[in-house]
N, C-alpha and C positions, 0 to 999 in steps of 0.2 A: 508260260510254257507248261504243258501237261507234266505232271509227276509220273515217273516210271515205277511200275510195280512188277516185281518178279514173282510169279506164282509157281510153286513147286509141288507136284503131286504125281504119284505113279499111276493114278487112276484117271483115264481120259474123261470119264463122266464128271469127276470132281473138278477137273480143269474147266470143263464146259460150263458147269454151274457158276463158278467164280467169274468166268468170262462174261456171262450174261449179267451178273450183278455189277461188274466194275467197268465194262467196256465204254460206257458213256461218261465215265468220270476220270479215267486214267489211261495212260499208254501202257499196254500190257506186254509182258515177256513171259514165256512159258518154258518150263523144264520138267521132264518126267522122271528124273533120277538125281541122286546127290551130286555125282560128278558133273553133269550138265548144269546143275544149279550153281556150282562153284565157278565153272567157266563163264556162265552167263553173268554172274555177279561181277567178275573181273572185267568182262568185255563191255558190259552195258552200264555198269555203275547205277543200279536202280536206287530209287529213293527209299524203298521199303521192300521187304521180302515176306511173302506169305508162304510158310514152309510146313509141309506135312511131316509127321514124325515117323509113321510106320511105312517105310519104304525098303525094298530089298537091297542087299549089298551094303548100302550106306544109308543109315537111318538119319532122321532129322537132327538128332542130338549131335551126331558126328559132323554133319554138314555145318551146323551152327558153330561148333568148336573150330572147324577149319576157317570159317569166315572171320571169326573173332581173333584168330591167330595171324591173319593176313593184314598188314597195314593198309592195303588197298580197300579192303571190305570191312574193316573192323568197326567203322562208325555207321554202317547201314543197319537200321533197326529191323529185327526179325520178330515176326508174330507167328507162333505155331498155330496151325489149323488142324485139329486132330480130334479123334474120338476118344483118345486117352484122357481121362478126367480124374484120375486118382491124385491125391495131394502129393504123393511121391513123384508122380510124373511132372506135375507143375513145378515142384521144387527143383527137380533136375533141369527142367527147361530154363528156369531163371538162372541156375548156376552156370549153364553153358553160354548164357548171354542173351536169351530171348527177352523181349520187353513186354510181351502180352501173350494171352492164350485166347483162341476162339474155338468153341466146341462145335463138332459136327453132330448132326446136320446143321449147316449154317443158317443164320437168319440174316437176310440182306441188310436190314437197317443196322444191325449190330456190326457186321463186317465194315460197312461204310463209316460208321461212327468211330470204331476202333482205329481204322486207318487214319481218319482225319485227326483224331486226338494225337496219334504218334507223330504225324507229319507236323502238327502244330508245335509239339515239343521240340522237334528237330529245328524248326524255324526259330523258335524262341532261344534255343541254345546257340544257334548261329548268330542271332542278333546280340546276345549277351557277349559272345566272343568278339564280335566286331566292336562293341562298346568298350570292352576291356582293351582291345588293341588301340582304339582311339585314345583312351585314358593313358595308356602306357606311352604312346607317342607324345602326347601333350606334356606328360610328366618329364619325359626325356628332353623335350624341346626347352623346357624351362631351365634345365641344367646342362644344356648343350655345351656351354663354354666352361663348365666346371671340370675339375680333374678327378671327380669321384666316378665310380663305376655305374651309377644309376640305381644301385641297390638302396642308396640313401633314402630315396623318396618312398619306396615300399616299406622299408624298415621303420621309417618315421610314421607312416600310415598305420602300421601294426601297433606302434606305441599309442597313437591317438585313439585307435579303436579300443584298446584295452582300457584306457583312461575313461572313455565314454561309457563302457560297460560298468566300470566302477562307479560312475556318476549316475547310473540308473537308466541310461538310454535303452530303449527296446532293441531287439535283435536286428530288425530291418534297418533302423536308422544307423546302427553301428556298422552294418555292412555297407551302407551308402557312404558313410564317413570314410571307411577304409579305401573306397574307390575314389572318393572326391579329394582326399588329402594330398595324393601325389601331384595334383595339378596346381598346388598353391602358388608356385613360382612361374607359372606359364607366362606371365607378363614380362619376364626377363628377356624373352625373345625380341622385345621391342627396345631394349637398352643397348646402346652402342658398345662394341667390344672394347673400345678405348677406356670405357668406364668399368665394365665388368671385369676386365683383366688388368686394370691399373695396378702396378706393383708398388703402390704408395697409398697414403691416406687421401681420400677424395676431397676435392675442393668443395666449398659450399654449393656452388652451382652444379657440380657433378653429383653431389649427394641428393640434391633436389630432383635431378633427372632420374637417379636410381630409384627414388621413392615412388616414381610414377609407375613402376612395374605392378603395383597393387591395382591401380586403375586400369592399366592395359590388360592385365589378366582378367579382371572382372568384365571388361568390354568384350573379350574373346569368349569367355565361358558362359556369359549370360545368354548367348545365342542358342545354347542348347536348352531344350525345354524339359528334359527328363529330370526327375528329382535329384539324381546324382550330379548333373551339371549345374543345377540350381544351387545345390549345396557347395559345389566346387567354386562357383562364382562368389558366393558369400565368403568362403574361406580365403580366397585370393584377395578379396577387397579388405578384409579386416584382420588378417593374421599378424599384422605389425602394430595393431593397436595395443595399448598397454593398460593394465588395470587402473593405474592412477591417472590416466588421461593424457600422458605425455607421448603417445605413439602417433602413428600416421596411418592413413591420409587425413583422418577427420579429427583426431584428438579426442575421441569419445572414451568414456571411462566405465568401469564396473560392468554391471549386467546389461548395459547398452551394447556391449560387444557381443556378437552372437556366440553362443556357447561352442559351436563347432570350431570357430576360430580360436577360442581360448584353449581347447584341447590341442589343436595343431601347434599353437605357439609354444607350449611346454614341450611337446614331443619333438618339434623341430630343433629347439635349442639343445635339448638333451642329446639328440643324435649328432648335432653339429659338434658339440663339445667332446663327445666320446669317439669321434671319427678322426682318423689321421689325415692330415692334409699337407701339401708341400710346404706350407708356411707354419705348421705347428704339429706337435705330437698329439696323439689321442689322450684325452684326459681319462683318469680312472673314473669308474662309476661313482665312487664315493665323492670325489672332487666335483663331479658334474652335479650330483644331487645337492651338495653343499652350496654350489653357485645358484642353483634354482631356488633353494630355500632362502638365500640372501635376497633374491629378487621377488620373494613373496610379498604381495601387497603393493609393489611398485609395478613390475612388469607383468606378474602373473597373479591370478586369483588365488588367495590363500587356501580356500577349500580344495581347489584342484591340486595345489602343491602337496597338501596333506594326503590326498587320495593317491597321487603319483608315488609318494614315498611308501604308502601302504602296499601298493601293488608291485613294488620294486622287484621282488623275487620273480614275478611273471615277466616283468620288463627285461630282466637279465636273461631269462630263458629265450625270449624273442630275439634279443641281441645276439645270443650265441647261434641261434638258428640262421639268422640273416648274415652274420659274419662268415659262417661256413659257406653259404651260397656265394658270398662275395669272393671268397678265396677260390672257389671253383670257377669263377668268371675270369680270374686274372690269367694272363698269358704265361706260359711256362718259361 
């Protein structure tokens, strides 16, 4: 489907020039003043707006402000097309919400290139939002039968990211980790409710079924080919492995356990301990840290336990931020 471009200019000659440049590339809508531009934006929902600044009655800055104050048009990118080229002019343009400037007299290749770049950014943003939505849904699915609010998965992911930063991971990888970690229990959607909700200690057979959630989660998440889903599949598979080799599903030990899963293992336990549940009160931070330290060398890698304790002030800040969000989600 052709993208729609709204072209706004009070000079017919300028509109005609842009028509000739763009007519073979986009579906075009034209407006010759500010009020008609706002109406056209609301009625046609263009993918991008080329907006002149120097117009009578309502200049381009005012039009842009109106567009950005309206929830219907706030996300439409605006490129100013203008002869005004002072730094102050450009600064004001960006302040009111424009994403780019094109100087008059226009160059056809520059106009086409700038439009393509901005539409690519919009498409990339939409894809990122779709991926975040998918991640959120998979994270929620893994905890669908839990009694928590869903904040748990994102709070835990924030802890894991902070630990990865302390361990020296670069920024891109820590960002991926924060998005991958909430999907660690996706495989629980394949575990029967009778086991997930059992109000008693599980039998050996039931526990063996419960442990398969790691493999189920891996089987689901490995179908995604982006780096985030690749990491999520890795975490789902290995986050119940233990440093001493007594975990599951493979009983691997030490550095054979992927580091991403080692981060999540500590973050997940800390959050579970400090979270109130129907069957237990929330542990204090000090008690939770003491428990994690007792498990250093058995369940958790000692180096990461030390790092987690070192960054505890930041962990507490994150906890307060997410606890506040959780309270806001609770019904009155």
